[in-house]
MARSE-663699 format. One record per residue: x, y, z of N, C-alpha, C, O in turn. Coordinates in steps of 0.1 Angstrom, whole numbers, plus 5000, padded with zeros to 4 digits. Each point is the difference from the previous one (the first is absolute). Layout:
XYZXYZXYZXYZ...
END
This chain:
503212166050501550005001500550044986499649964990501450145010500650054988500749894992500649915006499350104981500749904991501550015001500550114999500249785002501449995001500549964986499749894996501250184998500649974987500749865001500549975011499449954979500549875000501549995003500549915007500350194988501449995002500350025015501149965004498150115003500250025014499549885008500649955010498250004986499449885006500949884999500149915009500750084980500849884997501550035001500849934994499550175014501550035002500549885008499449965010501749984986500549885007500450035015500650105003499049815006500350015014501149915005500550015011499949904980501149905003500849984988499650034988501749925014500949984988499449904990500150024988499149895017499449894992499050064990499749944990499750175014499050064991500550094989499250054992502149985009500650094990500149934986500549895000499150184990500249944986501450044995500450115000500349794995501350024994501050045011499849975012501450084984501150055009500449885010500350035011499849854984500349885008501450015006500249965011500850094981501450015005500150095011500649975010498750154989500150105011499349955012500650015011498349924988499349955012500849895007500150005012500549914980500849905006501250055008500349965010500350154984501250065006499650065014500749995010498250094989499550065013499649905010500350025012499049884984499649905010501249935006500049975012501049994980501249945006500750095009500549965011499550174986500650105009499350005013500650015011498149994989499250005012500249875008500150015013499949884981500149875007501449995006500149945011500950114983501449995005500550125007501250015003497850085000500350125008501250084994500950055007499049974980501050084993499450124993500050034988499350055021499250124996500950124998500850035009499250034980500850124997499350125006498850005003501950114998499550135006499350084989499250095003501249884984499450094989499849914987500949934996497950084998499749934988499650114989499450105004500949874984499650084989499249924990500649914994498150125004499149924991499850094988499550115001501049854987499850084988499349914989500249885000499150194992499349934989498850084995499650105006499749854984498850064994498950015010500049935010499050164988498950015009499149884999499949924990499450055022499149895000500649865000499349914997502050085007500649875000500349945014500649905001498950175009500049945014501050065009500249945011500450184986501050055009499550045014500549955010498450134990499550045013499349895007500149995012499249924981499449895006501049915007499749965012501450014982501049915006500750075011500349945010499850194989500650085011499149995013500549985011498250034987499149995011500049865006499949985012500149924979500149865005501349975008499949945011501250124984501349985007499950075013500549955010498950174991499950075012499249925011500350005012498649934983499349925009500849885004500049965012500749984979500849885003501150025011500249915008500450214991501150025010499550035014500749995010498050054990499450035013499049895005499450015011500349894980499049905004500449925012501149965002497950015006500249925013500249854997500749935008498750034981500149854997500249984984499149954993502150105002500249984986500149864995500449915008499150074980500049864994500950004988499650054990501549885012501049994989500350134993500050014988500350095020500350134994498950094996500250114995498549845007498850084996499350045013500049925010499350194990499150045011498949905002499449954990500150035022498949915002498750064997499049934998500950215003498850074997498949975010498850034998501649915014499049975010500350075013499150025008502150014995500450065012499550145001499750064990500450005022499550145001500950104993499550104994501849875005500950094992499650004985499950114994500049775001499649994985498750074997499950084991499149905018498750064998500150155002499350074992501449975017500250155003500750074988499650114997501449834998500750064988499050004988500050104993499249805005499150004989499050115001499550064991500049975022499150105002500650145000499350104999502049915003500750125001500050065013500250125002499649805008499950045014501450015007500150085010500849854985501349995007501050104993500250004988500350095020500950114995501449954996500850094996499549795006501449954997500349984985501149994996497850014996500250004985499550134995498950045000502150044995499750134995500250014985501149974995497950074998500050024986500250154997499250085005501849954987500250144996500050014985500649934993498650175002500050034986501050114997499850115003501349854990501150094998499650114989500650104999498349874994499650104990499550135006500250114995499249875017499450125007500850035013499850115006501249814998500850035011501549984996500749915005499750184986501349984994501050105004501150004995498650085015501050105004500949965011499949895006501150194997501049985010499449995014500349925008498750174994499450015013499349875004500149955011499149994979499349885003501049895003499749925009501450074984500949895003500850025013500349915007499950224996500750035013499049965012500549945010498250084988499149965010499949855001500049945011500149994978500049855000501349965008499949905008501250164989501349965006500050025015500649925008498650184997499950025014499149905007500249975012498949974980499049915006500549855000499549925008501550054984500449864999500749955012500149885002500450215007500649965012499149945011500449935009498350104989499049945009499749864997499949964989500049965022499849854999498549984994499250085002500649804992498749964995499049985012500549965011498350084987499049995011499549865002499749975012500149954978499449875001500949894995500349905007500250124981500849894993501550015003500450075009500349844984501550005002500750114992501050055005498449994984500750094991499050124996498849985000501850134998499350114994500450004985501150004997497949994995500249994985499550124993498850045001502150034992499750124992499949964986501049964994497850055000499849974985499950144993499050075002502149964991500050134993499749984985500949954993497950085003499649984986500450114991500150125004500249854983500450104990501250085006500050124999501049815006501150065007500950084990500750095005499249894982500850084991499550144999500750094994498149945012499550145000500750095011499850125000501049825009500750085010501050104993500649974990499550155017501050094995501449965003500249925009500850144984501449965004500350025015500749935006498750184999500350035014499349905009500649965010498249994986499349905008500849875000500149925010500450044978500849884999501350015009500349905006500350214994501250025009499649995015500749945008498150104995499549995014499749865004500249955011499349974979499749865002501249915000500149905007501050154987501249924999500649975013500549885003499650225006500649985013499249895008500649915007498150094992499249905007500249864994500149905008500150094979500249874994501449955003500249875001500850225002501349955003500149945014500649905002498750165008500149955013498650005006499650085009499549824986498750005005499949935014500849915003498250125005499849925012499649864997499549974989500849945020499849854997498549974999499749904993499450185012498649974999499350074988498849994999502050064991499550074989500249934987501249954998497850044993500249944987499450104990498850055002501949994988499650084989499749924988500849924995498050104999499749944987499750124990498950065001502049964990499850114990499449944987500549904995498550165000499449954987500050104990499850125002500549844985500150104989499749944987500249884998499350204993499849954986501150054991500149974988500850125017501050064992501449995008500450095006500149794993501349975007501150094996500950025008499150034980501250084995500050135007501150074999497949975008500050135007500549995014500150105007500249784998500549985013501550025001500749944992499850145017501450035000500849875004499549925007501750064987500849885003500349995014500149885005500050235003500349985014498849945008500349935010498550094985498849935006500049854996499849915008500450074979500049864994501049915007499649895003501550165000501149925006499749965014500649915005498450155001499749975014498749925002499649985011499949984977498749925001500249864993500849994991498449925014500049874992498950024990498850025003501649974984499150034989499349884994500649904998498150125000499249904993499350064988499350105001500949854987499450054988498849924997500149884996498850185004498749944997499849994985500250104993499349795002499749994986498550014997499249985008500550054979498650004996499549865002500749894998498150105007499349875003499649934987499450064991501049825008499649924987498549984999499350005010500349994977498649994997499449885007498850015006501949884994499449885007499750025015499149945005501850135001499950035015498850095002499249995009500650114982498950095001498749934998499050035007501049894982498849924997499549915012498949995003502149955003499849925012499350085011499149965007501550164996499550095010498650054997499150005008500750044979498750054996498949895001498950025004501549864992499049885001499649985015498949975003502150055006499749985014499050115005499049975007501250154988499050115004498749984994498950025007501149944980498749984993499249895007498850015001501949885003499349895007499450045013498949975003501950115005499550045013498850104999499150005008501050094982499050104998498849964992499050074998501249804996498949954991499750094989498850044997502250004995499950094989499949924987500849914998498250124994499949934987500950074990499850114996501249814999501050064991500649884991500149895005500250144983500549904991501549985002500750095006499849804990501549975002500850104991501050055005498549984983500750104991500050145006501050074999498049975009499950135006501150015011500650105002499549795006501150005010501450024995500850075005499449854984501350024993500250144995501150055001497950004993500150144995500350105011500750104998498749885013500250095012501549995004500750105002499849784999501449975004501050074990501050065004498649934983500950054990500050165000501050064998497849995004499950155001500750065012500450125000499749805011500750055012501550034998500650075008500049864982501450024997500949985012500950085003498849815004500949965011499650055014500749955010498350134991499650065013498849935005498950024994501149915017498849935005499050095005498849984998501650135008499050105005499250064989498850025001501950004987499350054989499049904994498950044996501549835005499149904995498849995008498949984995501250025019498949995009499150124998498849995001501850134997499250124998499250004987498950045000501849904990499349994987498849905001499050024994501249875014498949905002498850085007498949984997501550105013498950085007499350094991498750015001502050054990499450094990499149924990498950054996501649835000499249924990498749955007499049994993501049985020498849965007499050114999498849974998501650155004499050115000499550034985498950044999501949934991499750034986499149894994499050034994501349845009499349894993498549995006499850035012499449924980498649985004499849865008499650005011500849904982499949875007501449935001500850035010499649894980501349945000501050104994499750064990501549955016501150084995500649934988500549885002499650184987500649944988501350074996500350105006500449844985501350064996499750144994500850095002498149924990499750134994499850115011500350114998499049855013499850095011501350055005500250125003500849794999501350045005500750104991500650105004499349874982500650094991499350145000500750104998498049905004499350135000500450085013500250124999499949815012500450075012501450055000500350115005500649814990501450035001500550094988501050065001498249944989500450084988500949934991500550064990499849815013500849924991499349954988498850014999501949944991499449954988499949855000500949935004497950024992499849865000500949924991500550054990499749825013500849924991499449994986500750004990497950005009499449994987500350134991500349994988499650125019500350134992501450004996500350054989500649915020501550004996500249904989500850034991498649855010500149904989499550064987500749984989498250095011499450054988500950104993500250004988500350105020500850104995501449954995500550044990500049865017501349934995499849934987500950004992498049935007499749934988499850094988500449984989498950145014499850104989501450054996500250034988500749995022501450054996500749904992500650034989499449845015500849904993499449974986500749974991498050055008499349984987500050134991499550004989501150115017500150134993498750064996499850064990499249925020498750064998499950145007499650005012500950104982500250135006498750055005500050045012499049974980498750065004499449925013499550065009500649814991499549925011500850035013499350025010502049994989500850045012499650135006499950025012499950084979499650145004498650005006499850075010499349854985498649995005500149945014499350055009501549844993500149945013500550105010499550015012501550074984500650105009498950105004499950045011499450004979498950105002499049955010499550075009500149804989499049945009500549995015499350035009502049944992500649995014500050145007499750015011500650094981500050145005498650045004499850075010499249894982498650035002499549945013499250055007501449834997499749935012500650065012499749965012501250144986500650075011501449955004500650045010500049884981501349955003501150114998499950074990501049945019501150104998500949954989500449884999500050224993500849964988501449945004500549914993500150155018501249945004499949865006500949924998497950055008499849875005499849904988500549885001498950164988499949924988501349964995500349884997500650225002501449974995500749905010500749914995499250125018500749915010499549864999500849915000497850074998499549875000500449934987500149875000500050204989500549944987501449955002500449894996500550195011501449965003500049875008500749914998498450095013500049885008499549884993500549895002498550134989499549894992501149944991500149884999500650214995501149954991501149935009500749914995499650155017500949945009499649855003500849915000497950085003499549865003500149914988500449885002499350174986500249924988501449954998500349894996500750215007501449974998500449895010500849914996498750105016500349905010499449864996500749905002498150114993499349874996500849934989500049884999500650204992500749954988501349945004500549914994500250155016501349965004500249915011500949925001498250095009500049915011498649945003499050054995501049845013498849935003499250085011500550025011498350034986499250075009498949915005499349934993500550085021499049915006498650034995499249914997500450225002498750044996500150104988499950125002500449824986500150104988498750074997498949955001501350184996498850094998499850024985498850024996502249974996499950044985500449884992500650024989499249865015500449884993499450004986500749954990498150105008499449994987500650104990499949984988500950125016500550104991501549974997500550064990500149855017501549984998500449964986501050054995498249874998500349964987500150114990500849994990498550125012500050114990500950115004500150114994500749885017500850105005501549955001500449945010500450084980501449965001500750095010499650115003501449835003500850075011500550144995500050095007500549914980500550124995499050114999500350125003498449854994498950105000499750055015499850125002500249795007499850035014501050105005499750105006501649874990501150105004499850134994500250115006499449894981499850134993498850085006500150125003498849815000498950075006500350055014499650115003501249825005500450055013500950124999499950095008500949914982500950114998499250134996500350115006498749874986499250124996499250055012499950125002499549795006499150035011500950065012499550095006501749864996500850065010500450144997500150095008500249934979500450144995498850095002500150125003498749824994498750085001499850045014499650115003500749805007499850035014500950125004499650095008501649924987500950115003499550134993500050105007499549894981499650124992498750065007499850125000499349795005498850055006500250085012499150085004502049915003500350085012500150154997499950085008500449954979500350144996499050064991500350104993498649845005499050064991498649995006499649925009499550184986498650005004499249934989498849975003501850004986499349934989500249855001500649944990499150005021500349865002499349904990500649914995498250125003499249924991500649994986500149904993500350225002500650014986501349915000500349934990500550085021501349935001499749844999500749934994498250035014499749865000499549954986500449904996498850184998499549964986501249994990500049914992500950195009501249994991500849885003500649944991499550035022500849885004499449874994500749914996497950085005499349884995500249994985500349894995499750224998500250004985501549954997500249934991500750135017501449964999500249855002500849944993498550005016500149865003499449914988500349884999499050194992499449924989500650034987500149924991500350215007500450044986501450044999500550034989500349985022501450054999500849904992499749884999501450174994500949924992500649895009500349894995499950145018500749905008499149875002500549894999498250135002499149885001499949934987499849875000500350204989500049934987501249914998500049894995501250165010501249935000499949875009500549904996498950125015499849895009499149894994500349885001498650174992499149904993500849934989499849884998501050194995500849944989500949905005500149894995500750145016500949915006499349885005500649894999498250135007499349895006499549904988500149885002499650184987499649924989501149924994499949884998501350185001501249934996500349895009500449894996499550135018500349905010499049884998500449895002498350154996499049894998500449914988499849885001500650194988500349934988501249915003500149884995500950175012501249925003499749885009500549894998498650145011499649895010499349894992500249895003498950154988499249914992501049914991499849884999501250194996501049924992500849905009500349894996500150165016500749915009499249885004500549895000498250145003499149895003499849904989500049885002500050174986499849924988501249914998499949884997501350195004501349924998500149905011500549884997499150155016500149915011499149884997500449885003498450154992499149894997500549904989499949885002500750184988500649924989501249925005500349894996500550185014501249945005499749875008500749904999498250105008499649885008499149904993499949895004499650164984499249914992500550004986499250044991502049915006500650014987499249914990499950044988499749855016499349914990498750064996499649994988499750075021498750074997500250114990499350024991501850065012500350114992500349964985499650074991501249825008500349954987498849964992500050024987499149925020498849954993498850085002498849964999501450175003498950095003499050004989500350014988498449985016499049994990499250134999498950014995501750105011499450135000500650094990501350025000497950054992500550094990499350145002498850005001502050115001499350135003499150044988500449994989498450065015499150064990500450144996499750054989501150015020500550144997501350025008500249955011500850114982501350025006500250155001499350084994501749965013500450145002500450064986499950124998500749804994500450044987498850044991500150104992498849825009498850044993499550145004499750084991500349945022499550135005501050114996499650114996501749865005501050104996499950054985500150114997499649794994499850034986498850104998500150094992498849885015498850084999500350155004499750094994501049925018500350135006501050084991499950124999501049814996501150074992499550044986500650074993498249875003499550034986498650055001499149974991500650105020498650045002499450104989500750084995498049905002499350084990498950075007498949945002501350195001499050085008498750024992498949995006501250034981498850024992499149884999498850005002501949884997499349884999499349975014498949955001501850085010499549985013498750095002499049965006501150174990498950095001498849954992498850025004501549934984498949954992499249895007498850005000501949905007499449895007499350065013498949955003501750145003499450055013498750074997499050005008500950074980498850074996498849904999498850045002501549844994498949904998499949905011499249904999501650125012500149895011498649985007499649895003499750224999498749995007499049924992499049955005501250054982499149934991500149855002499049934996502050025011500249865002499049955011499649885000499950205009499249965011498749944995499649895005499850164985498849944994500249984985499350064991501649855006500349974986498949944993499349915005500450134983498749964993500049864995499049944999502250004997500049874995500049895011500950005008498049924992499849915011501149905002500449985012500249974977501049905002501450055005500949935004499250214996501250065005499850085013500950065005497849935000499750085012500949975012500650095007499649784996500849965011501550044999500550065010500049934979501450044998500250155000500950055006498150024989500050155000499950055015500750095003498449855005499950045014501249975008500450085009500249804988501349975007501150104997500750045009499450004978500950104996499750145007500950075004497849964997499650135006500450015014500350115005499849775002500450015015501550035002500450035011500349964978501550045001500250144997499150074995502149985007500550134997501050004990501149935001498750144988501050014989501150095004499850125003501549834999501150085004501050044990500650105000499549814990501050034989499749924988499349895001501250154987499749934988501150034989500450114999500049784994500950024988499349904990498950024996501949885000499449904992499149905009499149934995501350085018499349925010499450105010500450115002498649845005499250085009500349955014500149885003500050215007500249965014498850055008499750115001499649785005498850035008500349955014500649905003499050185007500349985014498749975008499050074998501149835011498849965007500349995015501249995004497850035004500149995015500049855005500549975011499049944980499949865005500849914991499950014987500849905019500949914992499149904991500449974989498549995016499149914992499550074987499949934990499950205011499650074987501150004990499849994988501450035018501249994991500149874993500249994988499649905020500149874994499049974989500249944990498650115013498949984990500350074987499749954989501150165011500350074988501049924991500150034988500649875018500949924992499349874994500749924994498050065009499349894994500050024985499650114995500749794997500150014986498750054993500050094992498849865013498850054995499750155003499650074991500749975022499950145004500950084991499650114996501649855003501050074992499650034986500150114994499349795000499550014986498950104999500050084991499149925019498850095000500550145003499550104994501449925015500550135003500750074988499850124997501049804996500750054988498950044989500250094993498749835007498950024990499450145004499650084991500249955022499450125004500950124997499650104995501749895009500950114998500350034986500150124996500149784996500350014986498850004991500149954988498850095017498750004993500050074986499649954990501050175011500150094987501450004995500249994987500850035021501450004996500849915008499749975012501349974983500949915007500950095009501150044996498549985016500750095010501149935007501150055002498749825002500949935008500249854995499149954994502150005009500249864997499649915011499749884999500350185014499749925012499950095012500050124998500049825013500050085013500549925011500249884999500150195012500449945013499250065011499750125000499949795009499350055012500849975013500549895001499750215007500749985013499350065012499050084998501449895014499450055012500450155002501150044996498050035010500350145003501250025009500850094998499349835012501150015009501449984993500950075003499149844988501249984992500350124990501150044999497850014996500150124991500650125007500850074995498749955018500550125007501549995003500750104999499849775004501449985002500850034987500950085000498649864989500750024987500050144996501050064995497950015006499850144996501050095008500650094994499549895019500950085008501549984996500750094999499649784999501449974996500350064987501150054997498049934993500250054987500150165000500950054993498350015014500150155001501350055006500650094995499949845015501250035006501249984991500950094999499149804994501149984990499950104989501150054995497749995001499950114989500650135005500750064993498949985019500550125006501550005002500750115000499949775001501549995001500750004987501249984999498050044990500650014987499949884991500550014988498949885016499849894991498750024991498949995005501350044983498950034991499349884995498850004996501849885005499449874998500349925012500849914999498650115012500349945013500049844999499149954993501849995013500049855001499649975014500750035010498249904991499449975013500649885007500449914993499750095020500649885007498949894999498950024998501649865005499049885000498950025010500150075010498749884986498850015008499149884997499849964989499749985022499149894999498550055000499650055010499749934979498650054999499049895005498850035000501749865004499249895005498949954991498949955004501450054983499149964990500749904991500950034993498749845007500649894993499049914993498950005003501649934987499249894993500849875002501250005000498149905002500649865002500249944987499249944993502150065003500449954987499849854999499549944990500949985021499949865000498649954999499649914992499550165016498649975000499450024986499249924995501250194998499550034987500549894990499249964992502050005010500649904991499249875002499749934990500150035023499249885002498650004994499549914995499950215007498750024995500049984984499149944995501950124999500149994985500249854996499449964990501549975017500249864997498749925001499749924992499650105019498749935003499050034989499349914995500750225001499050044990500349944987499149954992502250055004500449944987499749855000499649944989500649995022499849865001498549974998499649914994499550185013498649984999499550024985499249934995501450174999499650034986500449894990499349974990501949975014500449894991499049885000499949934990499550055022499049895001498650044996499349924994500350205010498650044998499850114989498850044997502350014997499850104990499850145005500250025012499450074980499850145003498850035009499850115003499449795000498850025008500450035015499250055007502149934997500450025013500050155004500550084992498949955019499950145005500550005014499849915008500950204996500550025013499150095008499750114996499949845016499250095009500850035013500649915005499350214999500750045012499349945012500450025012
END
């Protein structure tokens, strides 16, 4: 026996089997139960949303010998005959190939004949918008004064092409795209009956790729079955559909937000090498950003990009969407699509607009930090008054170094920086290696060293380490009086703000407040000193402090 495509095998035979379109189904069932059947219906909506299927079910229901609550029983001879196509009372016409005046005139001549078996003759005219103006005029007379035994069901995907004179004579139903949860439910039903090995993620991917059309979803499942070896995975679905996987989209978006130009271009190149269409890549990026925007603004039941939300401010998402939407328009008029996409990716990372967004985001973060700090002090006034924390480094300290930078001195130290890794003096090896792990960013009378780890910063403020570091740096000449160590993330913020203020004309920029998260405990030090002095008073200078 020849193989039957899944979308044909699982075409719904009753209203209860239809996925989605609940409002339309309820309306039609009530009309059938209360005998309020119209002579003409117009079903409009996207492809694969159930227009023809519901039309056939309705045709069975009006002729069924034993209808059940407005639905066909699918057991009587009439229902079975209509399913087999044996009963001539249900006539399907493809308006795409029968769109002339002659065909409609022939139809008009036949409608006067009574149904052979059922109560009604039902004409289902698919893609009715393809009829010529003359054919529509020929159909109009029949719709105005149809015989009592005739029902017309007109189906179209392009409602705007239907003449108003036809629209006004039909009861109109607008079919919507089927929601993903309804498609997933239907796909699960098919998978269970057919005993198909498939992952949950793959089913969701199929539903998402169908873009609201259940027939497309079932056809894609059929295709994935043929492609996959054993179990159908999400990657199999992306390969078959030509869509881009969530991982690839996440990778390219992270590369964009981190301004890794070469990485983003390489990911694009790899996707094209896999056979992905360049327009589909752009579309999937837009959809991914759309999903992220929804996840940031409203509660999503199954978030897809939850891990990325913290590094994507809403302003950046809007800007990226603006660039990609413009790119989609530009790509329609060029044969150099890849070049346009590469230029758009660079624009998303290097354009002045994104730098302004980064700067504004930094300022907002600083303001938010200040507000939180003020709020904390507001609710804990006593703690604030007796604060035992003293900053090890302030923004003023960094500001002085940057405003009095010495490039020659910095270059001198950088020339010997690698020498710190294997410092020859044993008692200074640890301090030298600790210094080596940092990056020298600026120097005046004081040195600014940047680290990736907060604990390394804290170690640099240990009095013994500080003494040894100064011994190393000032070995031959007294280059610095001291130094400050800060986190790299803090440095990037300060550097960006400083550069912006400089470009705006401030030759000695004044930096806004910033918390470097590096403190020393004044009270604890005071207590330690008191305890040490008391011990020395009793036991003399023999007292030693061990950490």
